[in-house]
N, C-alpha and C positions, 0 to 999 in steps of 0.2 A: 485620515480621518479631513483632513482639510480638502483634498482632493476628489473625496466621496460630495463633501457639501457644496464646491464650485459645480460640482457636472450637475448634482440636483438641482440648484438654483437654476444654472443655465437653462436646462431642461425644461423648467417650469417659466422661464422669462418667456424663450421660443414659442411656448404652447399658448400662452397668454397673446402674445404679438399674432401670433397666427390666427387664433378665434378673431379677436379685436379689428381684424382688416375683412371679415367677412359681411358681408350683408345681415342685418337680425333677418330673424325667421321671421313669417307671418302667415296668416291661416287666413286662408279667401272663404268668406260666408256669402258670397254671391253668387246663387246660382248661373247668372248668365254668364260668369266669367270660366264657371264650370264647362257650360253646356259648348260654348261656340270658342274658338280660336281667335286669337286676338287682331288676325286680319280683316275679319268680317264685319260687316255694317253694323250688328248686334252689341258683338262685341264693342266696337267703336262707339255708340250714340250710348251703351251705359257709361263707359268709362267715362266720356264727355260730360253727361250726366251729375257722375260724382265728382270730378275736378271742378265745375263751377259751381260744388257747396261745400267744397274744402277750401281751407287757407290755404296756401302755397307754402307758408312759412313751415306748417305741420307734416310737410310731404318730403321723402327722400326718396330721391332716384338713385339706379344703380344701373349698370350699362351690362347689357348680356351679350349683346353684339351690332356687329354691323352689317349693312347687308344693300348690294346693290341690284337695281332690278331697271334694265334697259339705262335710260339715262338720269332716274332717280336714286337716291342714297337716303338710307332709313338708319336708325339708332332704332335698334329694341331695348326696353327700359323696364327694369322694375321699377315699379311705383309701390312707396308705402307709406302708411299713414292716418292717423282719424280713422281707423276701421275701412281703410281702402288696404288691398292685397291685389295688384292687379299687375297686368304687362301691358306696355306701350308702343305702339311703331312709332316715330314723329320722322317725320319727312325733313331732311336737311336741304333746304335752298340756297343757304350762305355757311360757307365754313368760314369762322372768324376764327383767329390765332389761337383762341381757348381750346377749339376743337381740331385745328391743324395735324396733331399728334396724332389722334384717331383716325382722322382723313387718310394719312398719307400710311400708317399701318393698315389702314382698312379695317381696323379694331381688332386685330392680332395685338397680343398684350392689355389690354385696355378691358378685357372681361373681368367684370366684379368692381369696377371702378366706381366710387358714388361722385355721382355728378351732382355737385354743390348748387344749389339754389338755379335748379332748372329753369326755365322760363319757356314754356310753349302757348303757341296760340291754338286754344282749343274752340273757336267760335264754331266750327264746324263739326263736322266728324271725324276729319282728319286733323291729327293733330302735328304740328307746326313749328319745327325748333326756332325760339327766338334769342335766347342769350345763354350764359352759364357764368358764373362765380369763378370757378374752379373745377379741377378735376385730381380727385384724392384716390390714388391707386395703391 
C-alpha cells in the first residue's frame, strides 16, 4: 500500500512539474497576427504598436528558437500578456553574459525558456535586444 501511494505521489508531482514549466497558453485575437508571419513588415508594425501601449511588466517572453541569417542573429520569442499573444523576432547585436549560453548553444536546449524582464527597443519596426534579468529554463 505504501509503495502504491509513493508511486502515485511521485507521478502526480512529476506531472505538476512538467505542466508548470510550460508557457501559459494564450489565444490570439488579432487578425493581423493570423494573416501575416512574424518576419513581415505588417506583423512587425502591428506588434510594435501593441508593445508601445502595454506596460512591459505585464508581459512574459518565452524563447521559441535562435536564428542566424548572414551576419545577423535573432531570437524568436513568444510574447504574452495584457491581451497580447504574438511572436516577435528580436535582433541581438550584443550578446551579454546572460544570453551567452543561448548564443553558444545556438538556442539548442533553451526552447521554451522564460526570458524574465526582457527589454527590447521597439522604436522602429525592428525589435532590438537591450537586456534581460534572467533565463528560467
